[in-house]
C-alpha positions in Angstrom: -33.6 28.7 -42.2 -34.2 32.3 -43.2 -32.2 33.9 -46.1 -29.3 35.7 -44.4 -28.8 37.9 -47.5 -32.1 39.8 -47.3 -32.0 43.6 -47.3 -32.5 45.8 -44.2 -35.9 46.9 -45.3 -37.0 43.3 -45.5 -35.7 42.7 -42.0 -37.8 45.6 -40.7 -40.9 43.8 -42.0 -40.0 40.5 -40.1 -42.0 39.5 -37.1 -40.2 39.4 -33.7 -40.1 35.6 -33.8 -38.5 35.7 -37.3 -36.0 38.3 -36.2 -35.0 36.1 -33.2 -34.5 33.1 -35.6 -32.5 35.2 -37.9 -30.2 36.4 -35.1 -29.7 32.8 -33.9 -28.7 31.7 -37.4 -26.3 34.6 -37.7 -24.6 33.7 -34.4 -24.5 30.0 -35.4 -22.9 30.8 -38.7 -20.3 33.0 -37.1 -19.4 30.3 -34.5 -19.1 27.7 -37.3 -16.9 30.0 -39.3 -14.3 30.3 -36.5 -11.4 27.9 -36.6 -11.7 25.4 -33.7 -8.5 24.5 -31.9 -6.8 21.3 -33.0 -7.1 18.3 -30.6 -3.5 17.2 -29.9 -2.7 13.5 -30.4 -1.5 13.1 -26.9 -5.1 13.8 -25.7 -6.5 10.7 -27.5 -3.6 8.3 -28.0 -2.2 6.4 -25.1 1.2 5.9 -26.6 1.7 9.6 -26.8 0.7 10.4 -23.2 3.4 12.6 -21.8 3.4 10.4 -18.7 3.9 7.3 -20.9 6.7 9.1 -22.8 8.4 9.8 -19.5 8.2 6.1 -18.5 9.8 5.1 -21.8 12.6 7.6 -21.2 13.2 6.1 -17.8 13.3 2.6 -19.3 15.9 3.8 -21.8 18.1 5.1 -19.0 17.9 1.7 -17.3 18.6 0.0 -20.6 21.7 2.1 -21.1 23.2 0.2 -18.2 23.0 -3.0 -20.3 21.7 -5.0 -17.4 18.4 -6.1 -18.9 15.0 -5.3 -17.6 15.0 -5.5 -13.8 11.2 -5.5 -13.6 8.7 -8.3 -13.9 11.3 -11.0 -13.7 9.5 -14.4 -13.5 10.4 -16.4 -10.4 9.6 -20.1 -10.2 8.6 -22.1 -7.1 7.6 -20.9 -3.7 9.0 -17.5 -2.7 10.8 -17.9 0.6 14.4 -17.3 1.7 15.5 -18.6 -1.7 14.0 -18.2 -5.2 14.5 -19.6 -8.6 15.1 -17.3 -11.6 15.7 -18.8 -15.0 17.0 -22.0 -13.4 19.3 -20.1 -11.0 18.8 -20.3 -7.2 19.3 -17.1 -5.3 19.2 -16.0 -1.7 15.9 -14.0 -1.7 15.5 -10.7 0.1 12.7 -9.6 -2.1 9.8 -11.2 -0.3 7.7 -10.2 2.7 6.8 -13.8 3.5 8.1 -12.8 7.0 7.0 -15.9 8.9 7.4 -18.4 6.2 3.7 -19.1 6.1 3.5 -19.1 2.3 4.5 -22.5 1.2 4.1 -24.0 4.7 2.4 -27.5 4.3 -0.2 -26.7 7.0 -1.3 -23.4 5.4 -1.3 -24.9 1.9 -3.5 -27.8 2.9 -6.0 -25.5 4.5 -6.3 -23.6 1.2 -6.7 -26.9 -0.7 -9.4 -28.1 1.7 -11.3 -24.8 1.3 -11.3 -25.2 -2.5 -12.7 -28.7 -2.2 -15.5 -27.4 0.1 -16.3 -24.0 -1.4 -14.6 -23.7 -4.7 -12.0 -21.1 -5.8 -14.4 -18.1 -5.6 -17.5 -17.1 -3.6 -18.7 -15.6 -6.9 -20.7 -12.7 -5.4 -20.6 -9.8 -3.1 -20.8 -11.0 0.5 -23.7 -8.6 1.1 -26.0 -10.5 -1.2 -25.0 -14.1 -1.7 -21.2 -14.4 -1.3 -21.0 -14.9 2.4 -19.5 -18.2 3.6 -19.1 -19.4 7.2 -15.3 -19.2 6.5 -15.6 -15.4 6.3 -17.1 -15.1 9.8 -14.5 -17.4 11.2 -11.7 -15.4 9.5 -12.9 -12.0 10.7 -13.4 -13.2 14.3 -9.9 -14.9 14.2 -8.3 -11.6 13.2 -10.2 -9.5 15.7 -9.3 -11.9 18.6 -5.7 -12.0 17.5 -5.4 -8.2 17.5 -7.6 -7.8 20.7 -10.6 -5.8 19.4 -14.3 -6.4 18.9 -14.7 -7.0 15.2 -13.2 -7.1 11.8 -14.0 -6.7 8.1 -11.9 -8.3 5.3 -11.7 -6.9 1.8 -10.1 -8.4 -1.3 -7.1 -6.1 -1.6 -4.8 -4.3 0.9 -4.5 -1.1 -1.2 -8.3 -1.0 -1.8 -8.9 -1.4 1.9 -7.2 1.8 2.7 -8.7 3.7 -0.2 -12.3 2.6 0.4 -12.1 3.0 4.2 -10.7 6.5 4.4 -12.6 7.6 1.3 -15.9 6.4 2.8 -15.6 7.4 6.5 -14.3 11.0 6.0 -15.4 13.9 3.8 -15.2 17.5 2.9 -15.7 18.9 6.4 -13.0 16.7 7.9 -9.3 16.8 8.5 -6.8 14.0 7.9 -3.4 14.4 9.5 -0.9 11.8 8.1 2.8 10.9 8.2 4.8 12.5 5.4 5.9 9.0 4.3 2.5 7.5 4.2 1.8 4.7 1.7 0.2 5.5 -1.6 -3.0 3.7 -0.6 -3.4 6.0 2.3 -2.8 9.1 0.2 -5.3 7.9 -2.4 -7.9 7.4 0.3 -7.3 11.0 1.4 -7.9 12.2 -2.1 -11.0 10.2 -2.5 -12.5 11.5 0.7 -12.3 15.1 -0.3 -11.1 15.9 3.3 -8.4 18.4 4.0 -5.1 16.4 4.2 -2.1 17.7 6.1 1.2 15.8 6.3 3.5 16.0 9.4 7.2 15.2 9.3 8.0 11.5 9.5 7.3 10.0 12.9 7.0 13.4 14.5 4.1 13.2 16.9 4.9 16.6 18.3 4.3 18.1 14.9 1.0 16.3 14.6 0.0 17.8 17.9 0.9 21.3 16.8 -1.3 20.8 13.6 -4.2 19.7 15.7 -3.8 22.5 18.2 -4.0 25.0 15.3 -6.7 23.4 13.2 -8.8 20.9 15.2 -11.6 23.4 16.0 -12.2 24.1 12.3 -13.3 20.6 11.4 -16.0 18.0 12.2 -14.1 14.7 12.2 -10.3 14.3 12.4 -8.2 11.2 11.5 -4.6 10.7 12.4 -2.9 8.1 10.1 0.3 6.3 10.9 1.9 2.9 10.0 3.2 0.2 12.3 6.4 -0.3 10.3 7.2 2.0 7.4 7.9 -0.1 4.4 10.6 2.0 2.8 12.6 2.9 6.0 11.8 0.0 8.4 11.2 2.3 11.4 8.5 2.3 14.0 6.4 5.2 15.3 5.9 6.0 19.0 2.4 4.6 19.2 1.7 5.6 22.9 2.4 9.2 22.1 0.1 9.2 19.0 -2.6 7.6 21.1 -2.2 10.4 23.6 -2.4 13.1 20.9 -5.6 11.4 19.5 -7.2 11.4 22.9 -6.3 15.1 23.7 -7.8 16.3 20.5 -10.8 14.0 20.2 -9.6 12.5 16.9 -9.7 9.0 15.4 -6.4 7.1 15.0 -5.7 4.7 12.2 -2.7 2.4 12.1 -1.7 0.6 8.9 -0.1 -2.6 10.0 0.8 -4.0 6.6 4.4 -4.6 7.7 4.0 -4.9 11.5 1.2 -7.5 12.0 2.8 -10.9 12.6 6.1 -9.1 12.9 6.2 -6.9 15.9 5.6 -8.0 19.5 6.6 -11.3 21.1 3.7 -13.1 19.6 3.5 -11.2 16.4 0.3 -9.3 17.4 1.7 -6.1 16.0 2.7 -2.7 17.3 0.2 -2.7 20.1 1.9 -5.7 21.6 5.3 -4.2 20.8 4.5 -1.2 23.1 2.2 -3.1 25.5 -0.8 -0.9 24.9 -4.5 -1.9 24.8 -5.4 -2.4 21.1 -8.8 -0.9 21.8 -7.1 2.5 22.2 -6.7 2.6 18.4 -9.9 3.2 16.4 -8.9 1.6 13.0 -6.4 -1.2 12.7 -5.7 -1.9 9.1 -3.6 -4.8 7.9 -2.8 -6.8 4.8 -3.1 -10.6 4.4 -0.4 -10.9 1.8 2.7 -10.7 4.1 2.8 -12.5 7.4 -0.4 -14.4 6.7 0.4 -15.9 3.3 -2.8 -14.8 1.5 -4.2 -11.8 -0.3 -6.5 -9.0 0.9 -6.8 -6.5 3.6 -8.8 -5.9 6.8 -10.1 -3.2 9.1 -10.4 -4.2 12.8 -11.9 -2.1 15.5 -15.2 -1.6 17.3 -18.4 -3.4 16.2 -20.0 -0.2 15.1 -17.4 0.9 12.5 -17.2 -2.7 11.1 -20.9 -3.0 10.8 -21.2 0.4 9.0 -18.4 -0.6 6.6 -20.0 -3.9 5.8 -23.3 -2.4 4.8 -22.1 0.8 3.1 -18.4 0.8 2.0 -18.2 0.7 -1.8 -15.0 -1.3 -1.9 -16.8 -4.0 0.1 -20.4 -3.8 -1.0 -19.7 -3.7 -4.7 -16.9 -6.2 -4.7 -16.7 -10.0 -4.6 -15.8 -11.5 -1.2 -12.4 -12.8 -0.4 -11.9 -16.3 -2.0 -12.2 -19.4 0.2 -8.6 -20.6 -0.2 -7.3 -17.1 0.7 -9.6 -16.9 3.7 -8.6 -20.4 4.9 -4.9 -19.7 4.5 -5.1 -16.7 6.8 -6.9 -18.7 9.5 -4.4 -21.5 9.3 -1.4 -19.0 9.4 -2.7 -17.3 12.5 -3.3 -20.6 14.3 0.1 -21.8 13.3 1.7 -18.6 14.5 0.0 -19.0 17.9 1.2 -22.6 18.1 4.8 -21.6 17.0 5.6 -18.2 18.3 9.3 -19.0 17.9 8.9 -18.0 14.3 8.6 -14.4 15.5 11.6 -14.8 17.8 13.7 -16.2 14.9 12.6 -13.4 12.6 13.7 -10.8 15.2 17.0 -12.4 15.6 17.7 -12.6 11.9 16.7 -9.0 11.3 18.9 -7.8 14.2 21.9 -9.8 12.8 21.6 -8.3 9.3 21.2 -4.8 10.7 24.2 -5.1 13.0 26.4 -6.6 10.2 25.4 -3.9 7.7 26.1 -1.1 10.1 29.4 -2.6 11.2 30.5 -2.4 7.5 29.6 1.2 7.3 26.5 0.8 5.2 23.8 3.4 5.4 20.7 1.6 6.9 18.7 4.8 7.3 16.4 4.9 10.3 15.6 1.2 10.3 15.3 -0.3 13.8 13.6 -3.2 15.3 12.0 -4.5 12.1 12.7 -6.9 9.2 12.6 -4.1 6.7 16.2 -2.8 6.3 17.2 -0.3 3.5 20.7 0.2 2.2 20.6 3.8 1.1 22.7 4.5 -2.0 21.3 7.9 -3.1 21.6 7.7 -6.9 18.8 5.9 -8.8 21.0 4.3 -11.5 23.6 3.3 -8.9 21.0 1.5 -6.9 19.8 -0.4 -10.0 23.4 -1.3 -10.8 24.0 -2.5 -7.3 20.9 -4.7 -7.3 21.9 -6.3 -10.6 25.5 -6.8 -9.4 24.2 -8.7 -6.3 21.9 -10.7 -8.6 24.9 -12.0 -10.5 26.4 -13.1 -7.2 23.3 -15.0 -6.1 21.4 -12.4 -4.1 17.9 -11.2 -5.1 17.1 -7.8 -3.5 14.9 -5.1 -4.9 15.8 -1.4 -5.4 13.6 1.6 -4.8 14.0 4.8 -6.8 12.1 8.0 -7.3 9.2 8.6 -7.0 8.8 5.7 -4.5 11.5 7.5 -2.5 13.1 11.0 -2.7 15.4 11.9 -5.6 18.5 11.4 -3.5 17.1 8.5 -1.4 17.4 5.6 -3.8 18.1 2.4 -2.0 18.1 -1.4 -1.9 15.4 -2.8 0.4 16.1 -6.0 2.3 13.2 -8.0 3.6 14.4 -10.5 6.3 12.3 -13.6 7.0 12.4 -16.2 9.7 13.5 -18.7 7.1 16.8 -16.9 6.3 19.8 -18.8 7.8 22.6 -17.0 9.6 25.0 -18.2 6.8 22.8 -16.6 4.2 22.7 -13.3 6.1 26.5 -13.3 6.7 27.1 -14.0 3.0 24.7 -11.3 1.9 26.3 -8.7 4.2 29.8 -9.5 2.9 28.9 -9.4 -0.7 26.8 -6.2 -0.3 29.8 -4.4 1.4 32.1 -5.5 -1.5 29.7 -4.3 -4.2 29.0 -1.0 -2.5 32.7 -0.4 -2.3 33.1 -1.1 -6.1 30.4 1.6 -6.9 
């Protein structure tokens, strides 16, 4: 390094290269002398994250009710129309085991047999060495059940939406989605980088107006709806959305997490419910953890999109294949459903009974209609937690939903009805619910 204290006449005698070195040293010395801003602890300590601090504040508000922690409560045994919590049996409305397939001896035996034959994991991505004959049987079974050409199964329902939307659409595309779309759909939109525009809940006319105004500006367009909305329990007008998609040369994706196995006389979903050809929808998404007693998600549609996803979608290519017992349980559940369609009929009857009883007692069931997802809208978050805990004390297990899962004034209890619920259980739950709401 040159001596920075040399006199000006000495500087004049320096070569151009030495002068440049001297200037660089001066600038470096000035930069080092400046005080650098302090790095705040919340930028490198997880326990000081503002978001974590907000969570702790919310937990304190719940604790102030002196009801204990309502989250992560361990439940013993098989989750069905009843559940066991700390030795107490409760009527259970906190499960989406809609068709009672989880715990069914036939389904459980199929999973056990698959373990004996293939083990508990395929231990690799299906693209390289994790493919089993069971996978092909599973995907063809789902495709045939829905009424389309082909299907791809991924290990998680949330990941299915994220990787599919994020992979098929990009910066030059438009995604028009329902304002109450599930988090997984919204995360997929973010990952894609496409322009995402929400339309008011179940308003196909509003979706039409958005496309009339914007369709010409984009390359590909995706319309995203759900078969049954999991917070409100209502159903979109599928034929109208299909017509909108066709008029504007767009793709249509339907998330059937809560409608496959539930809607339609045979449980084939919203397409059967409305009597439309399933091939009119481009992307059928569904989860395997609800009606089908397993874990994972699928995309069903034409052969081209399924093949493309199987070779290129990151959430499939770079992930292990669905486990043998999970795959086998889905196949068994679908076969059992086809042999026993009365499960769907009983589910519809029980859901209709609960909805009618709740409405007859003046309870706010929101827009729920024709589905086994029935909210009881309370409004205030703490009151909804209080109501849930009061019902727990009286032998009823039902989850609450609070902001940000729903709007600030839309806190609710969410009842999931299953085909295994008895009429007596439903009558009792409706009576107790009305009494506890009145006490609030």
